[in-house]
C-alpha positions in Angstrom: -38.5 -38.1 12.5 -39.8 -37.1 15.9 -43.1 -35.6 14.5 -46.4 -37.1 15.6 -47.7 -38.7 12.5 -51.5 -39.0 13.1 -53.7 -38.3 16.1 -57.4 -38.9 16.4 -59.9 -36.9 18.5 -63.5 -38.0 18.6 -64.3 -37.5 14.9 -61.5 -35.3 13.7 -58.3 -36.7 12.4 -55.3 -34.4 12.2 -51.7 -34.4 11.1 -49.2 -32.8 13.4 -45.7 -31.4 12.9 -43.2 -29.0 14.4 -41.6 -26.1 12.5 -38.6 -24.1 13.7 -36.8 -20.9 12.6 -34.3 -18.8 14.7 -35.7 -19.1 18.2 -39.3 -19.6 17.2 -41.1 -22.9 17.5 -44.5 -23.7 15.9 -46.6 -26.7 16.7 -48.9 -27.2 13.7 -52.0 -29.3 13.3 -53.7 -29.8 9.9 -57.3 -31.0 9.8 -58.0 -32.3 6.2 -61.8 -31.8 6.3 -61.8 -28.0 6.7 -62.9 -24.7 5.3 -59.6 -22.8 5.2 -59.5 -21.4 8.7 -56.0 -20.8 10.1 -55.7 -20.1 13.8 -52.5 -19.0 15.4 -52.4 -18.9 19.3 -56.2 -19.0 19.4 -56.5 -15.9 17.1 -57.2 -15.7 13.4 -53.9 -15.7 11.6 -54.8 -12.4 9.8 -55.0 -10.8 13.2 -51.9 -12.4 14.6 -49.7 -11.8 11.6 -51.1 -8.4 10.4 -48.5 -7.8 7.7 -49.4 -9.1 4.2 -45.9 -10.4 3.6 -46.1 -12.6 6.7 -49.5 -13.9 5.7 -48.1 -14.7 2.2 -45.2 -16.7 3.8 -47.7 -18.8 5.7 -49.9 -19.5 2.7 -47.0 -20.3 0.3 -46.9 -24.1 0.9 -50.7 -24.4 0.7 -50.8 -22.4 -2.6 -47.9 -24.5 -4.0 -49.7 -27.8 -3.5 -53.2 -26.4 -4.4 -54.8 -26.9 -0.9 -55.3 -23.2 -0.1 -58.7 -22.9 1.5 -59.3 -26.6 1.8 -57.7 -27.3 5.2 -58.2 -26.1 8.8 -54.9 -25.4 10.5 -54.3 -24.6 14.2 -50.9 -23.4 15.3 -49.3 -22.8 18.7 -46.1 -20.6 18.2 -43.7 -19.3 20.8 -40.4 -17.5 20.9 -38.6 -15.2 18.4 -40.1 -12.3 16.5 -43.0 -12.1 14.0 -40.9 -13.0 11.0 -39.2 -15.9 12.6 -42.6 -17.1 13.9 -44.1 -16.9 10.4 -41.3 -18.9 8.9 -41.6 -21.5 11.7 -45.3 -21.8 10.9 -44.5 -22.2 7.2 -41.9 -24.9 8.0 -44.4 -26.7 10.3 -47.2 -26.5 7.7 -44.9 -28.0 5.0 -43.8 -30.8 7.3 -47.4 -31.6 8.2 -48.5 -31.6 4.6 -45.7 -34.0 3.8 -47.0 -36.3 6.5 -50.5 -36.0 5.3 -49.6 -36.9 1.7 -46.2 -38.2 0.9 -46.5 -37.3 -2.8 -46.3 -33.6 -1.9 -42.8 -34.1 -0.5 -41.0 -33.5 -3.9 -42.9 -30.3 -4.6 -42.3 -28.9 -1.1 -38.6 -30.0 -1.1 -37.9 -28.3 -4.4 -39.4 -25.1 -3.1 -37.2 -25.3 0.0 -40.0 -25.4 2.5 -38.9 -28.6 4.2 -35.4 -27.4 5.1 -35.0 -25.8 8.5 -33.3 -22.4 8.2 -30.8 -22.7 11.1 -29.3 -19.2 10.9 -29.4 -17.6 14.3 -27.8 -14.5 15.8 -24.2 -15.1 16.7 -23.3 -14.6 20.4 -21.3 -11.6 21.6 -17.6 -12.3 22.4 -15.7 -10.8 25.3 -13.6 -7.8 24.4 -15.7 -7.1 21.3 -18.6 -4.7 20.9 -20.8 -7.2 19.1 -20.1 -10.7 17.8 -17.3 -9.6 15.6 -17.1 -5.8 15.8 -13.9 -4.8 17.6 -13.4 -1.5 19.4 -11.9 1.2 17.2 -8.1 1.1 17.1 -6.2 4.3 17.9 -2.6 4.7 17.1 -2.0 7.3 19.8 
C-alpha cells in the first residue's frame, strides 16, 4: 500500500493513512497514547461535523474495536460534501487502525470499513439533460 506506516516526531509516535469517498480525501493520524480527542481541520470534530449521524460514522470503527476514547486522532480533509468527508474520515481511521494493529484487520474488514466506496456522480452526456435523462419525446 502507499500509506505511511509509522512516523515519529520528538516523543509522539503516530500511524498515518489516507481515506477516500466520492471526491473527499482525508489524511488521518492516530496517536496511540491519547485521551480521545478527535480534531478535523484544526477544529473539534463535534464542531466540524455537527450532525449526530456524521459523528457516529466517524466513531464506528473505534467503537467496533473497543478503542473509543483511548486514541488521539488528527484529520485533514478536503473536497466533497460533509457526508463524503465523514465517510472518508471513517475509511482513513479504519486503515490507520489496521496499520497500528494488524489483528484488527479481520474485524474492520467484516464490517466493510476497509473497502473504499468508489461510487461517484456520473458525468453529464451531450444531448441529455443529466447523465442519463433524455429530453422528453414529442410525437408532434
